C-alpha positions in Angstrom: 80.4 0.8 -73.8 82.9 0.7 -71.0 85.4 -2.2 -71.1 86.4 -3.6 -67.8 89.4 -5.9 -67.2 90.3 -7.4 -63.8 94.0 -8.0 -62.9 94.7 -11.1 -60.9 97.8 -13.1 -60.0 99.6 -15.0 -57.3 101.4 -13.0 -54.6 104.7 -11.3 -55.5 103.9 -11.6 -59.2 103.9 -7.8 -59.8 100.1 -7.3 -60.3 100.1 -3.8 -59.0 103.2 -2.9 -61.0 101.5 -4.1 -64.2 98.4 -2.1 -63.1 100.5 1.1 -62.8 102.1 0.4 -66.2 98.7 0.0 -67.8 97.0 3.0 -66.1 100.0 5.3 -65.7 99.2 5.1 -62.0 101.2 5.3 -58.8 99.5 2.7 -56.5 101.8 1.4 -53.8 103.5 -1.8 -54.7 105.1 -4.6 -52.6 104.0 -6.6 -49.6 103.6 -3.4 -47.6 100.9 -2.1 -49.9 97.4 -1.7 -48.6 95.2 -4.6 -49.6 92.5 -2.6 -51.2 91.3 -2.7 -54.8 92.9 -0.2 -57.2 90.8 1.1 -60.1 92.2 3.0 -63.1 90.8 4.3 -66.3 93.0 4.1 -69.4 92.4 6.0 -72.7 92.7 3.6 -75.6 95.4 4.9 -78.0 93.9 5.4 -81.5 95.9 7.3 -84.1 92.8 7.6 -86.3 91.3 10.1 -83.8 94.4 12.3 -84.1 94.1 12.4 -87.9 90.4 13.1 -87.7 91.0 15.9 -85.2 93.4 17.5 -87.7 90.7 17.4 -90.3 87.7 18.6 -88.3 89.3 20.6 -85.5 86.8 19.5 -82.9 86.4 20.9 -79.4 87.4 17.6 -77.8 88.8 14.2 -78.6 87.2 11.2 -76.8 89.0 7.9 -77.2 87.5 4.6 -76.0 88.3 3.7 -72.4 89.3 0.6 -70.5 88.8 0.3 -66.7 91.4 -1.9 -65.0 90.7 -3.4 -61.6 93.6 -4.7 -59.4 91.8 -6.5 -56.6 94.7 -5.9 -54.3 95.2 -9.4 -53.0 96.2 -12.9 -54.2 93.3 -14.8 -55.7 94.8 -18.0 -54.4 92.2 -19.9 -52.4 89.2 -17.9 -53.6 87.4 -21.1 -54.4 87.8 -22.5 -50.9 87.3 -19.5 -48.6 83.7 -18.3 -48.6 84.6 -15.3 -46.5 86.7 -13.8 -49.3 85.0 -15.3 -52.4 81.9 -13.1 -52.1 84.0 -9.9 -52.0 86.3 -10.9 -54.9 83.6 -12.4 -57.0 81.5 -9.3 -56.8 84.5 -7.2 -58.0 85.5 -9.6 -60.7 82.1 -10.6 -62.0 81.5 -7.3 -63.6 84.7 -7.3 -65.7 84.7 -8.4 -69.3 88.1 -10.2 -69.2 90.9 -11.1 -66.9 94.6 -10.4 -66.9 96.7 -13.0 -65.0 100.1 -11.7 -64.1 102.7 -14.4 -63.7 106.3 -13.8 -62.5 109.4 -14.5 -64.6 111.7 -11.8 -63.2 114.3 -12.7 -60.5 114.8 -10.6 -57.4 116.5 -12.1 -54.3 114.9 -9.5 -52.0 111.4 -10.7 -53.1 111.3 -14.5 -52.8 108.7 -16.3 -54.9 106.0 -17.9 -52.6 106.5 -21.3 -54.3 110.3 -21.1 -53.8 111.3 -20.9 -57.4 110.5 -19.0 -60.7 108.4 -21.1 -63.0 105.8 -19.1 -65.1 104.4 -22.3 -66.7 103.6 -23.7 -63.2 102.1 -20.5 -62.1 99.8 -20.3 -65.2 98.6 -23.8 -64.5 98.1 -23.0 -60.8 96.0 -19.9 -61.6 93.9 -21.9 -64.1 93.2 -24.4 -61.4 92.3 -21.6 -58.9 89.8 -20.2 -61.4 88.3 -23.7 -62.0 88.2 -24.3 -58.2 86.2 -21.1 -57.8 83.7 -22.2 -60.4 83.4 -25.7 -59.0 82.6 -24.3 -55.6 79.9 -22.2 -57.1 78.5 -25.2 -58.9 78.5 -27.4 -55.9 76.7 -24.8 -53.8 74.1 -24.3 -56.5 73.6 -28.1 -56.9 72.9 -28.4 -53.2 70.3 -25.7 -53.4 68.7 -27.4 -56.5 68.5 -30.8 -54.6 66.8 -29.1 -51.7 64.5 -27.1 -54.0 63.4 -30.3 -55.8 62.0 -31.7 -52.6 59.3 -29.1 -52.5 59.1 -28.0 -56.1 55.8 -27.9 -57.9 55.4 -30.0 -61.0 56.0 -27.1 -63.4 59.2 -26.2 -61.6 60.8 -29.6 -61.4 61.8 -29.8 -65.1 63.4 -26.4 -64.9 65.5 -27.5 -61.9 66.4 -30.7 -63.6 67.5 -28.9 -66.8 69.8 -26.7 -64.7 71.1 -29.7 -62.8 72.0 -31.5 -66.1 73.7 -28.4 -67.5 75.8 -27.8 -64.3 76.7 -31.5 -64.2 77.9 -31.2 -67.8 80.2 -28.2 -67.3 81.4 -29.6 -63.9 82.6 -32.7 -65.6 84.7 -30.7 -68.0 86.1 -28.4 -65.3 87.2 -31.5 -63.4 89.2 -32.4 -66.5 91.0 -29.1 -66.2 89.0 -27.6 -69.1 88.0 -24.0 -68.2 84.6 -22.8 -69.3 86.1 -20.4 -71.9 87.5 -23.5 -73.7 84.4 -25.7 -73.5 82.9 -24.6 -76.8 79.5 -24.0 -75.4 76.7 -23.1 -77.8 75.4 -19.6 -77.6 72.3 -20.5 -75.6 74.5 -22.1 -72.9 76.9 -19.2 -72.9 73.9 -17.0 -71.9 73.0 -19.5 -69.2 76.4 -19.2 -67.4 76.3 -15.3 -67.3 74.5 -15.2 -64.0 76.7 -17.6 -62.1 79.8 -15.5 -61.5 82.1 -18.1 -63.2 85.6 -16.8 -63.6 87.0 -19.4 -65.9 84.4 -18.4 -68.5 86.1 -15.0 -69.0 88.6 -14.4 -71.8 92.1 -14.4 -70.3 95.2 -12.5 -71.1 98.3 -13.8 -69.3 101.1 -11.3 -68.9 104.5 -12.8 -68.2 106.2 -10.2 -66.0 109.9 -10.4 -67.1 113.1 -8.7 -65.9 115.1 -6.3 -68.0 117.6 -9.0 -68.7 114.9 -11.0 -70.5 113.9 -8.2 -72.9 115.9 -9.7 -75.8 113.9 -13.0 -75.3 110.4 -11.5 -75.4 109.5 -13.1 -78.8 110.8 -16.5 -77.8 109.0 -16.4 -74.4 105.7 -15.5 -76.1 106.0 -18.1 -78.8 106.8 -20.8 -76.2 104.0 -19.8 -73.8 101.4 -19.4 -76.5 102.3 -22.8 -78.0 101.8 -24.4 -74.6 98.9 -22.4 -73.1 97.5 -20.1 -75.9 94.0 -20.5 -77.4 91.4 -18.3 -79.1 90.3 -17.2 -75.6 93.7 -17.1 -73.9 96.6 -15.1 -75.1 100.0 -14.7 -73.6 102.3 -11.7 -73.8 105.6 -10.8 -72.0 106.2 -7.4 -70.5 108.8 -6.0 -68.1 106.3 -4.5 -65.6 108.8 -2.4 -63.7 110.3 -0.8 -66.8 106.9 -0.2 -68.3 105.7 1.4 -65.1 108.6 3.7 -65.0 108.2 4.7 -68.7 104.5 5.2 -68.3 105.0 7.7 -65.5 107.4 9.8 -67.6 105.6 13.1 -68.6 107.7 13.5 -71.7 106.4 11.0 -74.2 109.4 11.6 -76.5 111.8 10.7 -73.7 109.7 7.5 -73.0 109.9 6.6 -76.7 113.7 7.1 -76.7 114.1 4.9 -73.7 111.9 2.2 -75.3 114.0 2.3 -78.4 117.1 1.9 -76.3 115.6 -1.3 -74.9 114.5 -2.5 -78.3 110.8 -2.0 -77.5 108.7 -0.9 -80.5 105.5 0.1 -78.6 104.3 0.7 -75.1 103.2 -2.3 -73.1 99.9 -0.6 -72.6 99.3 -0.6 -76.4 100.2 -4.3 -76.6 97.9 -5.2 -73.7 95.0 -3.2 -75.2 95.4 -4.8 -78.6 95.4 -8.3 -77.1 92.4 -7.4 -74.9 90.4 -6.1 -77.8 91.3 -9.3 -79.8 90.2 -11.5 -76.9 86.9 -9.7 -76.5 86.2 -9.5 -80.2 86.0 -5.7 -80.1 86.3 -3.1 -82.8 85.7 0.6 -82.8 83.5 2.8 -85.0 84.1 6.5 -85.0 81.9 9.7 -84.9 83.3 13.0 -85.9 82.3 16.7 -86.2 82.9 20.2 -84.9 82.0 19.2 -81.3 84.0 16.0 -80.9 85.8 13.1 -82.5 85.0 9.9 -80.6 85.8 6.2 -80.7 83.0 3.7 -79.7 84.0 0.1 -78.9 81.5 -2.5 -80.0 81.5 -6.3 -80.4 82.5 -7.4 -83.9 79.4 -8.4 -85.8 77.2 -5.7 -84.3 74.6 -4.2 -86.7 74.1 -0.5 -87.3 71.0 -0.2 -85.2 72.6 -1.9 -82.2 75.7 0.3 -82.7 73.5 3.4 -82.6 72.4 2.2 -79.1 76.0 2.6 -77.8 75.6 6.3 -78.3 72.1 6.6 -76.9 69.1 4.3 -76.6 66.9 6.9 -78.3 69.1 6.7 -81.5 68.7 2.9 -81.6 64.9 3.1 -81.0 64.4 5.8 -83.6 67.0 4.5 -86.1 66.2 5.5 -89.7 69.5 4.9 -91.5 73.3 5.5 -91.1 75.6 7.6 -93.2 78.9 5.7 -93.4 82.3 6.2 -94.9 85.4 4.2 -94.0 88.3 5.9 -92.2 90.6 5.1 -95.1 88.3 6.5 -97.7 87.7 9.7 -95.7 91.4 10.3 -95.3 92.0 9.6 -98.9 89.2 12.0 -100.0 90.1 14.7 -97.5 86.6 15.7 -96.6 83.1 14.3 -96.2 81.9 16.4 -99.1 84.5 14.9 -101.4 83.6 11.4 -100.1 80.0 12.0 -100.9 80.9 13.4 -104.4 82.9 10.2 -105.1 80.1 7.9 -103.9 82.1 6.7 -100.9 79.7 8.2 -98.3 76.8 5.8 -98.4 73.5 5.1 -96.7 73.1 1.8 -94.8 70.1 0.3 -93.0 69.5 -1.4 -89.6 71.1 -4.7 -90.6 74.4 -3.4 -91.9 77.3 -5.0 -90.0 79.6 -2.2 -88.7 83.2 -2.5 -89.6 86.3 -1.4 -87.6 87.1 2.2 -88.5 83.6 3.0 -90.0 82.8 6.7 -89.5 79.1 6.9 -88.9 76.4 9.6 -88.7 73.2 8.1 -87.4 69.9 9.6 -88.7 66.9 8.9 -86.3 63.5 10.2 -85.3 61.9 9.8 -81.8 
């Protein structure tokens, strides 16, 4: 399972700087930068893999990955300009979540497009832009439905009317400034919206891009912003994008850790963003280990063992017999799989077992 996250933001917010910080990239930043999408793959830090590698000495370690997409231009106006919406919507529709970068840092040489620094205003503006995009899609679809109803056969009319009622329902809420991700839609309606390219339906992580002078205020900024804008599907964190980009590009990890400590930072901004992204998407990781490789597999929380097997290969899911499972904590405590089996901690589970974060699994199958 590859996790994709799109990075959006108003102009001069530091989108590409955040992209570089998250991917350890070196994409050109600033108004002179080429307006092309940037794509970067990030390995998800997982200390459990390092410990397992020490135990099993595999040929390779394979962490989970996140693909970040910086669309390379401001999303402002995407709902109004059909010439750019198709291009951006195609890029963003395939991501699992969005990161909205809002500016809090001051820099006299880079004036804010709105004339002043106001992260709260910019968060509201971006929420409106995403809703405008969705409303435009709805209006275009409603026009097509009305035209289709004129010539629809009897058995098609009810289907069109059902879609019309559904779109009217979510349109009414969008017009009240309630994004789709906050509309508490039942599962069957969540499935319905999947094919519409709605942006406000995606989980959202807002990154407040602060200056170095604001680092002592990170906790306060996050508390205030989450109290005002946060929800189960929208989290807010604060990062100093420029500093994180510079630290991410240091080859010496110990030096980077020392610099972070000097600034009072306890963990890389990448790690914080990944943790929040996983939380928003409801993701956990199960692990596989052996002489060939130790690997982390991200899955949605609540996934059963048979579906989890399909993340490795469809044949394993199709021919699933049972799963041998031990928790990461139990394996580390025992010191080996053999000792875990001896103590009864390596157990057999069936298709319906709900996989837990940190489960170490060996799938038995026959095809």
